[in-house]
PAFI-334441 format. One record per atom (N, C-alpha, C, O): x negated, y negated, z negated. Coordinates in steps of 0.02 Angstrom, whole numbers, plus 32768, in hexadecimal, padded with zeros to 4 digits. Atoms other than C-alpha are relative to their C-alpha. Layout:
// PAFI-334441
XYZ/...
***
This chain:
// PAFI-334441
8042800D7FEE/80867E3C8780/7FEA8039803A/7FC1802D8066/801B7FC97FD1/80737EE287E2/801E7FF38048/7FFF8007807A/7FDC80167FC4/80E97EA28869/7FD27FC88024/7FC27FCE805F/802E80377FE9/807B7E058881/7FC08015801D/7FAA7FFE8051/80417FEB7FF5/7FE07E578889/7FFC80328038/7FC6803B8054/7FFD7FD77FC3/80147ED1890E/80067FDB803E/7FFD7FF68075/800080297FC5/80297E418981/7FC07FDC800D/7FBB7FB28039/803A801E7FF3/7F7C7E108973/7FC780388013/7FC4806E7FF5/803C7FCB7FEC/7EE07E6D89CB/7FDD80207FD4/7FC47FFD7FA8/80287FDE802F/7E8A7EF1896C/7FBE7FE27FEA/7FAC7FDB7FB0/80438020800C/7DE07EA08984/80047FC87FD3/7FD97FC47FA8/7FF1803B802C/7E217E01892F/800480167FB9/7FE17FFE7F8C/7FEE7FE98046/7E5D7E59889A/7FC5801B7FE6/7FB4800A7FAE/803C7FE5801A/7DC27EBB888B/7FC77FCB7FF0/7FA57FCC7FBD/802C80398013/7D587E218897/80147FDB7FC2/7FE87FCE7F99/7FF180218030/7DBB7DC9881F/7FF180237FB3/7FDC80057F81/80017FE1803F/7DBB7E4F8798/7FB5801B7FF0/7FA780347FBA/80457FF98019/7CFC7E6887A5/7FED7FD17FCE/7FCB7FE17F9C/800F8036803A/7CEE7DC78744/80347FFF7FC4/80267FE67F8E/7FD080078035/7D8F7DDC86E1/801C80447FEB/8058804E7FE5/7FEE7FC38017/7D8A7E9086AA/802580037FC2/804680367FB7/7FDD7FFD803B/7DD27E668607/80547FFF800A/807B80167FE0/7FB180037FF9/7E857E48864D/80168042800B/804C80537FF3/7FE67FC37FF4/7E8B7EF6868C/7FEF80377FD6/8010806B7FDA/80257FC58017/7E267F628623/7FF77FEF7FA9/7FC680057F8A/8008800E8049/7E3E7F24856A/802F803E7FEB/806C80437FF0/7FE17FBF801C/7E5E7FD18520/7FEC80177FBC/800680467F9F/80137FEE8047/7E037FD0847B/803C7FFF7FD3/806C7FDB7FE0/7FCD80008038/7E707FF783E2/7FEB7FDA7FC3/800B7FDE7F8F/80108021803F/7E187F8B836C/801F7FB88002/80267F9A8037/7FD780368007/7E737EF08327/7FE97FC38030/80107FA48055/801E803B7FD6/7E007E6D837A/80198006804E/80347FD68069/7FF27FFA7FBB/7E1E7EB5842D/804F7FFD8010/80677FE78044/7FBD80037FF5/7ED87ECB840E/80167FB58000/80437FA38025/7FF280408007/7EDC7E1483DE/7FEC7FD68041/800A7FA2804E/8014801D7FC6/7E7E7DE78481/803780138039/804C7FEB8062/7FD27FE77FCD/7EF67E5184E8/80407FDA8000/805F7FD08035/7FC180258009/7F897DF184A6/7FF77FC18022/801C7FAF8050/800F80467FE1/7F3C7D4984CE/7FF58005804F/80087FD78073/801280027FBB/7F037D80857A/803C8007802B/803C7FF08064/7FC97FF37FDB/7FAE7DB685AD/80257FB88016/804B7FB08046/7FE0803D7FF1/7FE07D0585A7/7FE17FD3803A/7FF67F9B8048/8021801C7FD3/7F647CDF8630/8012801B804A/7FF4800C807E/7FEB7FDE7FBE/7FC17D4586B7/80107FD78042/80017FE8807B/7FFC80327FC9/7FF87CAC871C/7FC17FEA8018/7FBC7FE38055/804480117FF2/7F407C76871D/7FE5802F802B/7FC7801F805E/801B7FCC7FD3/7F147D1D8760/801D7FFC8049/7FF880038079/7FE280037FBE/7F887D0B87F0/7FEB7FC78021/7FE07FCB805E/801C80447FE6/7F517C5A880D/7FB3800B801C/7FA07FF28051/80477FF57FEF/7E977C958813/7FFD802B8037/7FD8801E8067/80097FD07FC2/7EB27D288886/80247FE2803F/800A7FF18075/7FE580187FC4/7F1E7CD28900/7FD47FC3801C/7FD07FBA8059/802F802D7FE9/7EA27C408905/7FC28023802A/7FA780068059/803C7FDD7FE2/7E167CC18939/801E8017803F/7FFF80108073/7FDF7FE37FBA/7E917D1289BD/7FFF7FC08032/7FF67FCC806D/7FF980377FD0/7E9F7C5F8A0B/7FB87FDF800A/7FB27FA98028/804B80127FEB/7DDD7C4B8A13/7FE97FC27FD7/7FB67FA67FE9/8016802F802A/7DD27BC7898B/7FCE801C7FC7/7FDC801D7F8C/80327FDF802F/7D387C17893B/7FEB7FD07FC9/7FE77FE27F8F/801080328031/7D057B7488E9/802E7FF97FCA/801A7FF97F90/7FCC800B8031/7DA17B5D8891/800580447FD5/801180447F99/80007FBD802B/7D9D7C12885A/7FCB80057FCB/7FD580197F92/803D7FF98032/7CF17C09880D/800B7FCD7FCA/7FF87FD97F90/7FF080348033/7D297B6C87B2/802D80197FCC/802280127F91/7FD27FE5802D/7DBA7BBF8768/7FE9803D7FDB/8004804C7FA6/80227FC78026/7D4B7C5C873B/7FDD7FE17FCC/7FDE7FFD7F96/802880178039/7CDF7BED86D6/80257FE77FCF/80127FF37F95/7FCD801D802E/7D707B928681/801F80367FD3/802480327F96/7FDF7FD28024/7DC67C2F8659/7FDC802A7FCC/7FF680417F99/80317FE1802F/7D297C81860F/7FF87FDB7FC1/7FFB7FF47F89/800680238044/7D107BEE859C/803E7FFD7FD1/80397FF17F95/7FC47FFC802B/7DCA7BFC8564/7FF8803E7FD8/7FFF803F7F9A/80097FB98025/7DA97CB5853B/7FCA7FFF7FCF/7FCF80227F9C/80358010803E/7D0D7C8384D5/80237FE27FC5/801E7FF77F8C/7FD580238037/7D7C7C0F8476/802A80337FDA/802980347F9C/7FD37FD7801B/7DF77C948459/7FDE80367FD3/7FF9804E7FA1/802A7FCA8025/7D6D7D13841F/7FEF7FDE7FBF/7FF07FFF7F8B/8018801C803B/7D347C9083A2/80427FF47FCB/803F7FF87F8D/7FC38009802C/7DE37C6F8363/801080477FDE/8020804C7FA3/7FF77FC5801A/7DF67D2A8355/7FD780147FC4/7FEF80337F94/802A7FEF8037/7D5E7D3982E9/80127FE17FC7/80127FFE7F91/7FED80278039/7D957CB2827E/804080267FDB/803E80377FA0/7FC47FE0801B/7E447D018265/7FEB80477FDA/800880597FA7/800F7FBD8022/7DEE7DAF823A/7FE07FE97FBC/7FF780027F89/802380178037/7D7C7D5581BC/802D7FE97FC3/80217FF67F88/7FCB80148031/7E177D038169/802380397FE4/803580367FA9/7FDB7FC28013/7E6A7DA9815A/7FD480217FCB/7FEB80387F96/80317FD38033/7DD17DF88102/7FF87FD57FCA/7FEA7FEF7F94/800E8031803F/7DC17D608090/80467FF07FDD/804C7FBB7FBE/7FC58011801B/7E7A7D6F8058/7FFB7FFF7FB6/7FD880287F98/80028010804D/7E947D327FA5/8018803C7FDC/8048805A7FF3/7FEF7FC4802A/7EA07DBE7F20/80367FE27FD6/80307FAB7FBB/7FC88014802A/7F457DB37EC7/800B80327FC8/800B806F7FD4/7FF97FD4803D/7F617DF77E12/803F7FFD7FE7/805E7FC87FEC/7FBD7FF7801F/7FFF7E317DBE/7FE980297FBC/7FE680677FBC/80157FE08038/7FC27E4E7D05/7FBD80278013/7F8A800D8028/803F7FD47FFC/7F4A7EE37D10/7FF580128043/7FC38034804B/7FFF7FE67FC2/7F657F027DC9/7FF57FC7803B/800E7F8F803A/801E802D7FCC/7F147EB67E65/801380168044/801880538050/7FF67FF57FB4/7F3D7EAC7F23/7FC480248016/7FCD804B8045/80347FD77FE3/7E917EF27F3E/7FF080417FE8/7FC580648002/80037FBB801B/7EA17F897ED6/802F8031802A/805F801C804A/7FE47FC47FE5/7EDC80357F17/802C80157FC8/8012802C7F95/7FD87FE6803D/7F71805E7EA8/802D8030800F/804980328046/7FD77FC88000/7FD380F67E83/80327FFC7FD0/802480007F95/7FCB80058038/807480E67E2F/802A80457FF8/8049805D8028/7FE67FBC800C/80B8818A7DE2/803E7FFF7FDF/804A7FCE7FBB/7FC17FF38020/816381C87DA7/802C7FC08005/80487FA97FD3/7FD280417FF8/81C1812D7DED/8049801A8005/8057804F8021/7FC07FF48002/827681287DD3/80217FDD803C/80237FF98073/7FE3801C7FC3/82D180A87E3F/7FD07FDA802B/7FE17FB7805A/803C801C7FE0/8222806F7E74/7FFF7FAA7FFC/7FE57F858026/7FFA80518015/82427FB77E2D/7FC07FE87FF2/7FAC7FB18008/8044801A8010/81967FB37DE5/7FD07FF68031/7FAC7FC48031/802080097FC0/81437FD47E86/80117FCB8026/7FE37FAD8042/7FEC80337FD7/81A97F587EDC/7FE97FBB7FE1/7FD37F8D8003/801D803D801D/817D7ED47E5C/7FBF7FF9800D/7FB17FBD8011/803A80067FF2/80D17EED7E80/7FEA7FED8043/7FBE7FC3804E/7FFD80137FC0/80E37EE97F34/801A7FBC8018/80057FA2804C/7FE480407FED/814B7E4A7F36/7FC47FC47FE0/7FB87F8D7FFA/8035802D8021/80BD7DFC7EBB/7FC87FF48038/7FB47FBC8049/80407FFF7FCD/80307E2B7F40/80177FE88040/7FEC7FD08066/7FF180107FBF/80957E047FD4/7FFC80338032/800B8027806D/80047FCA7FD8/80767EAC8018/7FF9803C7FCF/7FE880377F94/80057FC2802C/80787F607FDC/7FD1802F8028/7FD9806B801F/802A7FDA7FD6/7FF17FA08057/7FCA80227FD4/7FAB80547FE8/802C7FD88031/7F847FCC7FBD/802480287FCF/800680327F9A/7FCF7FDE8031/8013802E7F61/801580458018/802B804C8051/7FE27FBC7FEE/804180E37F68/803180097FC0/8019800E7F87/7FCE7FF38030/80E780FC7F02/801A80448001/8029805D8037/7FEB7FB88001/811B81AA7ECA/803D80067FD8/80497FDC7FAC/7FC97FF48028/81BA81F17E86/801180508000/80038077802D/7FF27FB38007/81F6829B7E4A/80448010802A/80548048803F/7FBB7FFB7FDC/82A0827B7EA0/7FF28008804C/7FBD7FF78066/7FFA80037FB7/82CB829C7F55/80227FBD800B/803D7F9C7FDF/7FE8803C7FEA/8301820B7FBA/805080047FF3/806D7FD07FE2/7FB97FF58008/83B982507FAC/800D7FF67FB4/80437FDE7FA1/7FEC80068048/83A982537EEC/7FF97FC07FF1/80217FA87FC8/800580478010/836B81A47EEA/803B7FD98012/80527FAE7FED/7FBE80247FF5/8404816B7F4A/803B800B7FD0/80677FE27FC5/7FC87FEE8029/847181CA7ED6/80007FE47FB8/80337FD37F9A/800980138044/842581987E31/7FFE7FB37FF5/80177F977FC4/800A8049800E/83F980E27E4A/80217FD0802F/801B7FDC806B/7FDD802D7FD3/845F80517E94/7FD47FDE8027/7FE37FD38062/803580247FCD/83C77FF67ED6/7FC9802C801B/7F9E8012803F/802E7FD67FF0/8360808E7EF4/7FE77FFF804B/7FAB7FF98058/800F7FF77FBB/8366809C7FB2/7FEA7FBD801B/7FC07FB98047/801080447FE7/835F7FDF7FCB/7FB47FED7FED/7F8F7FCB8011/8048800D8014/82BA7FD87F67/7FCA802A8026/7F9380148035/802B7FD87FD4/8270806B7FC8/7FFB7FE28044/7FC57FE48061/8005801F7FC0/829A80148068/7FD07FC18005/7FA77FB68032/802880427FFD/82517F6B8036/7FB480137FF5/7F887FF28012/80447FE9800B/81B27FC57FFA/7FE28019803F/7FA980088050/801A7FE87FBE/819F801C809C/7FF57FC88030/7FC37FCA8053/8005802F7FD4/81B97F8480FB/7FC37FCF7FEE/7FA67FAE8019/804280218014/812B7F318095/7FC380288007/7F8F800F7FF2/803B7FD37FF7/80B37FBF80BE/7FEF80307FCC/7FB8804C7FCD/80087FCE8036/80C6802D8025/8014804C8017/804880578037/7FFC7FBE7FFA/80B580E68032/8034801F7FCB/8023801F7F90/7FD47FE58034/814881377FD8/80078047800A/801C805D8040/80017FBB7FFA/813D81ED7FB1/8036801A7FCE/804080007F97/7FC27FE68023/81CF82537F71/7FE3804A7FE3/7FAD80617FF3/80117FC0801E/81CD82FB7F0A/7FB6800B7FEB/7F9A80407FF6/80428000801B/812682D87EBE/7FFC80127FB3/800C7FE57F8D/80017FF38040/810F83317E18/7FC07FEA7FDE/7F897FFA7FF5/803E80238018/809882D07DA3/7FCE80377FE5/7F92802D7FE6/802C7FC4801A/8055837A7D57/7FDC8024803A/7FB78053802B/80137FDB7FC8/802683B27E09/7FE27FD88037/7FC77FF18068/8002802E7FC6/800C831D7E6E/7FB57FFB801F/7FAD7FDF8056/80447FFB7FE4/7F4783387E84/800280368039/7FCF803C805C/7FFD7FC67FD1/7F7E83CA7EF7/802C7FED8035/803780188060/7FD7801C7FD2/7FF1835C7F5F/7FD97FFF8041/7F9E7FED8040/802C7FFE7FCB/7FBF83708010/7FE17FB3801C/7FAF7FAE803F/801D80417FEC/7FA582B3802E/7FD87FE97FC6/7F9D7FDC7FD1/8025801F8034/7F7282767F7B/7FC180257FF1/7F9180097FD7/804B7FE6800D/7EE882F07F6D/7FC57FEF802C/7F8B7FFF8022/8033801D7FD3/7E92829F7FFA/7FED7FBF7FE9/7FB97FA98002/7FFE80438019/7EA181F47F9D/7FD87FFA7FBC/7FD380287F93/801D80198045/7E4281967F0F/801A7FBC7FF2/801D7F92801F/7FE280428010/7E8F81047EAF/7FDC7FDF7FCF/7FB57FFB7FA8/8022802A8032/7E5680777E50/802C7FF77FC0/80147FE67F89/7FD68003803F/7EED80767DDC/80328037800D/804B803C8044/7FC77FD27FF9/7F6881067DBB/802C7FEF7FC4/80147FEC7F8B/7FC98021802C/800480CA7D5D/803D80317FF7/805F80478025/7FC57FD98011/808481317CFD/80247FDB7FCB/800A7FD77F93/7FE280248027/810480CB7CAF/8034801E7FD5/806A802F7FEE/7FCA7FDA802F/816181177C19/801680468012/805180568016/7FFA7FB47FF7/814881D37C3E/803980237FD5/803B801A7F98/7FCD7FE08031/81DD823B7C00/8019803A802D/801C802F8069/7FE77FC87FE2/821F82E57C35/804C80018008/80698029802C/7FB47FFD8000/82D582B97C18/801C800D7FC1/7FF780247F96/7FE87FF78041/834482C37B8C/802680467FF7/8063804A7FF6/7FF37FB78004/834F83817B7A/801180107FBB/803B803B7FAE/7FF97FFB8044/834983767AC5/80057FC77FD3/7FF77F937FF2/800980388026/835582FB7A2E/7FB57FE98010/7F868010801A/804080227FF7/82C682827A49/7FC680157FC8/7F8B801B7FD7/802D7FF28036/827582AD79A4/7FF880487FF6/7FCD805B7FCD/80067FBD8010/8290836A79B0/7FC0801F801D/7FA68008804F/80457FE37FF1/81F583D879BD/7FFE80108049/7FCD7FFD806A/80047FE87FBB/822784257A69/7FFA7FC68029/7FD67FC9805B/800180377FCC/824283787AB5/7FBB7FE07FFB/7FA37FCA802F/8042801B8004/819683377A70/7FD2802B801D/7F9F80118035/80317FD67FDD/813E83D27AB2/7FFF7FFD804C/7FCC7FFC806E/800280107FB4/818483BD7B64/7FEA7FC1801A/7FD27FBE8053/802580407FF1/814E83097B65/7FB580058004/7F947FEE8033/80427FFF8007/80A683327B27/7FDC8032803F/7FA2802C804F/80187FD57FC5/808F83B67BB8/80057FD1803B/7FD77FD18063/7FF780327FC7/80CC83307C34/7FC37FCD8002/7FA47FC48036/80398032800A/804882AE7BF4/7FC180248011/7F99800B8038/80427FDE7FF2/7FBD832E7BF5/7FFD80108046/7FCA7FFD8064/7FF97FEA7FB5/7FE8836F7CA1/7FF17FC3802D/7FC97FC7805D/801380357FDE/7FEA82C17CDF/7FBA7FE38002/7F9D7FD08035/804B801D8011/7F4282887C96/7FD28030802E/7FAC80178056/80247FD47FE1/7EF583207CDC/80008002804A/7FCE80168069/7FF480047FB1/7F34830B7D91/7FE17FB98010/7FB77FB3803E/801980457FF4/7F1182477D86/7FB47FFF8003/7F967FE0802E/804C80018009/7E5B82677D53/7FE580158044/7FB07FFC8057/801D7FDD7FBD/7E4082C97DFD/80067FC18031/7FD97FAF8057/7FFB80367FC5/7E8382377E64/7FED7FBB7FEF/80017F8D8012/8022803C8012/7E2681AA7E08/7FBD7FEF8023/7F92801B802B/803D801B7FE8/7D9F81467E56/7FD47FFF7FBB/7FEB80007F82/80357FF78038/7CFD814C7DEA/80107FC77FCA/80147FD67F8E/800080358030/7D15809B7D9B/80537FE87FF7/80657FB07FE6/7FB480138001/7DE180A97DA2/801A80037FBA/7FF3800C7F8B/7FD77FFF803E/7E5D80A77D17/803B80278006/805B8022803B/7FBA7FE98007/7EF4810E7CE7/80217FDF7FCF/80077FD67F98/7FD7802E802E/7F7D80A87C99/803E802D7FEF/80618048801A/7FC27FE78012/800380F47C2F/802A7FC87FD3/800E7FAA7FA6/7FD580348026/808E80807BE9/803280327FD8/805980587FF5/7FED7FD08034/80CE80DD7B4A/80257FD97FC2/80127FA57FA7/7FD680228041/815480B87ABF/7FD0800D7FC5/7FA6803B7FC4/802880058039/810580957A1D/802D801C7FC4/806A80167FC8/7FDE7FE88034/813780E87974/801E80448002/801980658035/7FE67FB87FFA/8190818C7945/80368001802A/805D7FD1802E/80257FC67FFE/81AA82027996/7FC18000803D/7F9E8031804A/802980037FC5/813E81C17A2B/7FB180037FE2/7F878019800A/80467FF68015/809981BE79C5/7FF480477FF7/7FB980577FEE/800B7FB5800C/80AE827B79B1/7FF28022804A/7FEE805F8053/80107FE27FC0/8089828E7A6B/7FB880038009/7FA0801E803A/804A7FFD7FFF/7FD182787A44/7FD47FED8047/7FA28009805E/801280157FBC/7FB4821C7AE5/7FB37FF48003/7F918011802E/8052800F7FFF/7EFC81D87ABE/7FDC803F7FF3/7FA880478012/80217FC2800B/7EC982847A7B/7FFF802A8042/7FCC8043805A/80007FD47FC0/7F0282DE7B16/7FD37FDB8037/7FB68000805F/802D801B7FD3/7EA282607B80/7FBA80147FF4/7F96802A8020/80417FF98019/7E0A82727B1B/7FE6804D800E/7FAC805A801F/80117FBA7FFB/7E0D83307B27/7FF780158049/7FDE804C8052/80047FF47FBB/7E10832C7BE9/7FBE7FD08021/7FAE7FD0805C/803880257FE7/7D7982B47BF4/800E7FB4800E/7FE57F90802B/7FF880477FFA/7DCA820B7BF3/7FFC7FDA7FC1/80077FFB7F8F/800C802E8031/7DAD81787B7B/802E7FC57FFB/80367FA0802B/7FD8803A8004/7E2080F97B3C/7FDD7FB98008/7FB47FA67FDE/8027803E7FF3/7DE580517B84/80267FC67FDE/80077F957FC7/7FDE8040801E/7E717FDD7B41/8048800C7FF9/80658033801F/7FB07FF88014/7F257FD37AF9/801A7FBA8007/7FFE7F8E7FE7/7FE280467FFA/7F8A7F3A7B28/804D80097FFD/8067803C8014/7FB77FFD800A/80427F157AFD/80237FF98047/800B7FD18070/7FDE80007FC1/80BF7F347B92/80377FD47FF3/805A7FDC7FC1/7FC3802F7FFF/813F7EA67BB3/802080058042/80037FF68076/7FE47FF17FC6/81BC7ED07C2D/80117FC18029/80227FC58064/7FEB80397FE2/81DD7E197C52/7FBC7FE98034/7FC07FBD805F/803880167FCF/812A7E107CA9/800A80218040/7FE48013806E/7FEF7FE17FBD/81727E7A7D35/804C7FF58014/8078801D8003/7FBD80147FF0/82097E237D7D/802180318030/800180428062/7FDD7FCD7FD7/82827E9B7DCD/7FF780487FE6/801880758000/800C7FBA8015/82437F357D6B/803F80167FCE/80507FF37F9E/7FCB7FE18026/82D27FA17D22/7FED80437FEE/7FE180718016/801B7FB9801F/82A1802E7CAF/8043802E7FFE/806E80237FD4/7FC27FD78002/832880B07CD2/7FFC803C7FDF/7FC580567FD7/80067FC88019/835F81437C80/7FEE803E8022/7FD0806D800A/80197FCB7FD0/834B81B07D12/802280477FF9/801980708026/7FE57FBA8009/83AC824B7CCF/80497FF87FE8/805E7FCB7FC4/7FB87FFC8016/8460827B7CBB/802E7FCA8022/801D7FA48050/7FD2802C7FE8/84F7821B7CD7/7FF97FB78007/80167F92802F/8017804B8003/84A781757CA7/7FC57FEF801C/7FA37FC28005/804980067FEC/841281827D0D/7FF07FB6801A/7FB77F9F801A/800980497FE3/842880D07D57/80007FCA7FC2/7FF27F8F7FC9/800080358040/843980807CA2/7FB77FF77FE7/7F8D80247FE9/803D80128020/83A7802C7C52/8001801B7FB4/803780297F9A/800A7FEE8041/8366805F7BA4/7FDA7FCA7FD9/7FB57FA27FF6/8027802D8030/83237FFD7B13/7FBB80107FFE/7FA980477FEA/804B7FF08008/82697FF07B1E/7FE080077FBC/7FBF80367FA7/8022800A804A/82387FB37A70/7FBA7FF1800D/7FA87FD58040/804D800F7FF4/817E7FA77A5A/7FE1802E8026/7FE5806B801A/80277FD17FC5/81187FEB7AED/7FBD7FE48004/7FB27FA97FF2/804680157FFB/805C7FE47B0D/7FF380288045/8011805B8055/80227FE17FD3/7FF780087BA7/7FBA80147FEF/7F8E7FEB7FE0/80427FD5800C/7F6880857B8C/7FDF7FFF803C/7FFB8012806F/80297FF97FC9/7EDC80727BFE/7FC880337FF5/7FA1802E7FC5/80377FD1800C/7E6A81047C13/7FCD80028041/7FDE7FF6807B/80337FFE7FCE/7DCA81167C74/7FD680457FF6/7FDC806C7FC7/80337FBF8002/7D4681A07C98/7FCA7FF27FC2/7FAC7FBD7FB9/80338003803A/7CD781C67BFB/7FBA80098022/7FA88042802D/80407FFC7FE8/7C2D81A27C44/7FC980127FD0/7F90801C7FE5/802D7FF18035/7BD781C67BA0/7FE48044800C/80088073801C/80187FBA7FF9/7B5582577BA8/801A80317FD0/8008806B7FD3/
***
């Protein structure tokens, strides 16, 4: 296009672009203007036609083309407005307790298969932030599908953060600037350091749950919810999950059974030791939903 216009007298080019400034000066960064710019680029042959017709003295033809082209651009503007409205009115998609309209933070992800399940259900992961205590290298080493899951999540628009400690996440350089509608921690566990029913193991898991709840509360929207999926029965009932939440100003809103089959593709990994990629038996599990205690 540059070479073509160089062959046309400068006064003709100026005369043309006085009427068609949008072809040369569409510089706005908003979505609608970008859309226009893309459509206008298809009119370059018409630009050349109009400019050359002016150079040859056919002013009447030029003015007619100007009018026609402006009408076309008005139609493009209307179409752009319609497209924008359709995007804004995009249907809300639900997957159990989670919606494509919610800002969701997932904590303590293993191979990130739960995050990916939600992303696939929503058709996008732009509303999801997924965090893992592992580095990317750890994920590649520990989980057969880990890196593939990370890549797909990122392609779908998810922000994946590594080395995020659930007990300190409210101080994370990015997370501390955000607020979420749902903060989800599935099956929190420090790892199998002692026997599951031993006092030391229970105390470590209690500290993990308490630290997570305190940090999640900081990152929660006013009407948001913190979800903890937790195994039922002994020794898990000794973790005092509900009491820990109440002590920091949260209230139990609901408890619902957790069914793994509701989340296709989700794999609950052991995450620790030589069997980190193996799944473990879930047994009876529930999702505990906590909210702010707004009572005086």
